[in-house]
C-alpha positions as CSV (number, residue, x, y, z in Angstrom):
1,M,50.4,-40.2,-67.1
2,V,50.1,-37.1,-69.2
3,D,50.9,-36.0,-72.8
4,I,52.9,-32.8,-73.1
5,P,53.0,-30.7,-76.3
6,F,56.3,-29.5,-77.8
7,S,57.2,-27.4,-80.9
8,C,59.9,-25.7,-82.7
9,S,60.1,-21.9,-82.4
10,C,58.0,-21.2,-85.5
11,G,55.4,-23.9,-84.8
12,T,56.0,-26.0,-88.0
13,V,57.5,-29.0,-86.2
14,K,55.3,-30.1,-83.3
15,G,54.3,-33.2,-81.3
16,H,53.8,-34.6,-77.9
17,L,55.8,-36.3,-75.2
18,V,53.4,-39.1,-74.4
19,D,52.7,-41.2,-71.4
20,I,54.9,-39.1,-69.1
21,D,55.2,-40.0,-65.5
22,R,58.0,-39.9,-63.0
23,K,59.7,-43.0,-64.5
24,A,59.5,-41.7,-68.1
25,G,62.5,-39.5,-67.9
26,S,64.7,-37.0,-66.0
27,R,65.6,-33.4,-66.3
28,I,69.2,-32.3,-66.4
29,T,71.3,-29.3,-67.5
30,C,74.3,-30.0,-69.7
31,Y,77.1,-27.4,-69.9
32,C,79.3,-29.3,-72.3
33,K,81.0,-27.5,-75.1
34,D,79.4,-29.8,-77.7
35,C,75.9,-28.7,-76.8
36,Q,77.0,-25.1,-76.9
37,T,78.7,-25.7,-80.3
38,A,75.6,-27.3,-81.8
39,A,73.4,-24.3,-80.7
40,R,75.9,-21.9,-82.1
41,A,76.2,-23.8,-85.4
42,L,72.5,-23.5,-85.8
43,G,72.5,-19.8,-85.0
44,R,70.4,-20.5,-81.9
45,E,72.7,-19.6,-79.1
46,E,69.9,-17.6,-77.4
47,L,68.3,-20.9,-76.4
48,L,71.2,-21.7,-74.0
49,D,71.0,-20.4,-70.5
50,D,73.2,-17.5,-69.3
51,R,76.0,-19.9,-68.5
52,G,75.8,-21.9,-71.8
53,G,73.7,-24.7,-70.4
54,S,71.1,-26.8,-72.3
55,E,68.3,-28.2,-70.3
56,L,67.3,-31.7,-71.4
57,Y,64.6,-34.2,-70.6
58,Q,66.2,-37.6,-71.0
59,T,63.8,-40.3,-72.0
60,T,63.2,-43.0,-74.6
61,P,62.1,-42.5,-78.2
62,A,58.8,-44.3,-77.4
63,H,57.7,-41.2,-75.4
64,I,58.1,-38.9,-78.4
65,R,55.4,-38.5,-81.1
66,L,55.7,-36.1,-84.0
67,D,52.3,-34.7,-85.0
68,A,53.3,-32.2,-87.7
69,G,56.3,-31.0,-89.7
70,E,58.2,-34.3,-89.9
71,A,59.5,-33.3,-93.3
72,D,61.2,-30.3,-91.7
73,V,63.1,-32.4,-89.1
74,A,66.8,-32.4,-90.0
75,C,69.9,-33.8,-88.3
76,L,73.3,-32.3,-87.4
77,R,76.5,-34.0,-86.2
78,L,79.5,-32.2,-84.9
79,S,81.8,-34.9,-86.2
80,P,81.4,-38.3,-88.0
81,K,81.1,-40.0,-84.6
82,G,79.1,-37.4,-82.7
83,L,75.6,-37.4,-81.3
84,M,72.7,-37.1,-83.8
85,R,71.3,-33.7,-83.0
86,W,67.8,-33.4,-84.4
87,Y,66.4,-29.9,-85.2
88,A,63.7,-28.1,-87.0
89,G,65.2,-27.1,-90.4
90,C,62.4,-24.5,-90.8
91,C,63.8,-22.3,-87.9
92,N,66.9,-24.1,-86.8
93,T,65.4,-25.0,-83.3
94,P,67.3,-27.8,-81.6
95,L,64.8,-30.4,-80.5
96,F,66.3,-33.8,-79.7
97,N,69.6,-35.7,-79.2
98,T,70.1,-39.4,-79.8
99,L,73.0,-41.7,-80.2
100,A,74.1,-42.6,-83.8
101,Q,72.9,-46.1,-83.5
102,N,69.7,-47.6,-82.2
103,K,71.4,-49.9,-79.7
104,L,70.4,-47.8,-76.6
105,C,66.8,-46.6,-76.1
106,F,67.7,-43.0,-75.4
107,A,66.5,-39.5,-76.5
108,G,67.3,-36.2,-75.0
109,V,64.5,-33.6,-75.5
110,L,65.6,-30.0,-75.4
111,V,63.3,-28.5,-72.7
112,H,63.0,-25.1,-74.4
113,S,60.7,-26.9,-77.0
114,V,58.1,-27.4,-74.2
115,A,56.1,-24.3,-73.0
116,P,57.1,-23.2,-69.5
117,E,53.6,-23.7,-68.2
118,A,53.6,-27.3,-69.4
119,R,57.0,-28.4,-67.9
120,A,55.9,-29.4,-64.4
121,P,55.3,-33.1,-65.2
122,L,58.9,-33.3,-66.5
123,G,60.0,-33.2,-62.8
124,P,62.8,-31.2,-61.1
125,L,66.3,-31.0,-62.3
126,I,68.3,-34.0,-61.0
127,A,71.7,-33.2,-62.4
128,Q,74.1,-30.6,-63.7
129,T,76.7,-32.2,-66.0
130,F,80.0,-31.3,-67.7
131,T,80.0,-28.0,-65.7
132,K,83.6,-27.3,-66.5
133,G,82.3,-26.1,-69.9
134,A,80.0,-23.5,-68.2
135,A,80.5,-19.9,-69.5
136,G,81.1,-17.0,-67.1
137,G,84.2,-18.0,-65.2
138,V,82.4,-18.7,-61.9
139,P,82.3,-22.4,-61.2
140,V,79.0,-24.3,-61.6
141,R,78.5,-27.1,-59.2
142,Q,78.4,-30.6,-60.9
143,Y,76.0,-33.2,-59.4
144,G,73.9,-36.1,-60.4
145,F,76.2,-37.5,-63.2
146,A,76.2,-41.1,-62.0
147,K,72.4,-41.0,-61.3
148,T,71.8,-39.7,-64.8
149,G,73.7,-42.7,-66.3
150,L,71.9,-45.2,-64.1
151,N,68.5,-43.7,-65.0
152,I,69.3,-44.0,-68.8
153,L,70.2,-47.7,-68.3
154,R,67.1,-48.4,-66.3
155,R,64.8,-46.8,-68.9
156,H,66.5,-48.8,-71.6
157,V,66.1,-52.0,-69.8
158,R,62.4,-51.2,-69.1
159,A,61.8,-50.3,-72.8
160,K,63.5,-53.5,-74.0
161,F,61.5,-55.8,-71.7
162,G,58.3,-53.8,-72.0
163,G,58.3,-54.0,-75.8
164,R,58.8,-50.2,-76.3
165,A,62.3,-50.3,-77.6
166,A,61.5,-49.0,-81.0
167,M,63.6,-46.0,-82.0
168,A,60.9,-44.2,-84.0
169,P,60.6,-41.4,-84.9
170,F,64.4,-41.2,-85.3
171,F,65.3,-44.6,-86.8
172,D,63.5,-47.1,-89.1
173,P,63.1,-50.6,-87.7
174,D,66.3,-51.6,-89.6
175,G,68.3,-49.0,-87.8
176,T,68.5,-46.5,-90.6
177,P,68.2,-42.8,-89.4
178,M,65.1,-41.0,-90.7
179,R,67.4,-38.3,-92.1
180,Q,71.0,-38.3,-93.2
181,A,72.9,-36.0,-90.9
182,R,74.8,-33.0,-92.0
183,I,78.3,-33.3,-90.5
184,L,80.1,-30.1,-89.7
185,T,83.5,-29.7,-91.2
186,L,86.4,-29.0,-88.7
187,E,86.4,-25.4,-89.8
188,E,82.6,-25.1,-89.1
189,R,82.9,-26.8,-85.8
190,N,85.8,-24.6,-84.6
191,A,84.0,-21.5,-85.7
192,A,81.0,-22.4,-83.6
193,R,82.9,-23.7,-80.6
194,P,82.8,-21.4,-77.6
195,E,86.1,-20.2,-76.2
């Protein structure tokens, strides 16, 4: 198992992915319009790949440790029922995605926050999801969607039975998010949504 450093673009928010091994998570690329909208709403569209994809390392919150800049971590939601999209308020770098409630031990780490030379322990890409949202007109092959869902459930069960189901650093033990999310208005969301 290894610990892997991550940080926002300006270096204010930083931490480690801890105890990473082949069972700790999986790498995917998501091409959904919501991930693209979130990056655009934060003014960080350049962090998407050339087809609008966001590379994510799907893991559990127990594998994420914030070491500095916790006060600068903010949260964005595209709608009142949308994902919690955690980012560094200092430089608007998207960092993590979680569900809005702490019932499922899940966190998606935006891989751009990990230096390229430190990414090898995160493993290979196992899926490309929501590829109909890919930019550029040429189809992108979708694969691994079912495997991705199964892996999320497996990690959740392991965390629950292994005593590592705490949702820190995102939620308090009572389920309260560490930050109140800013929810985009319909106008803001539509303005940021890719065509």
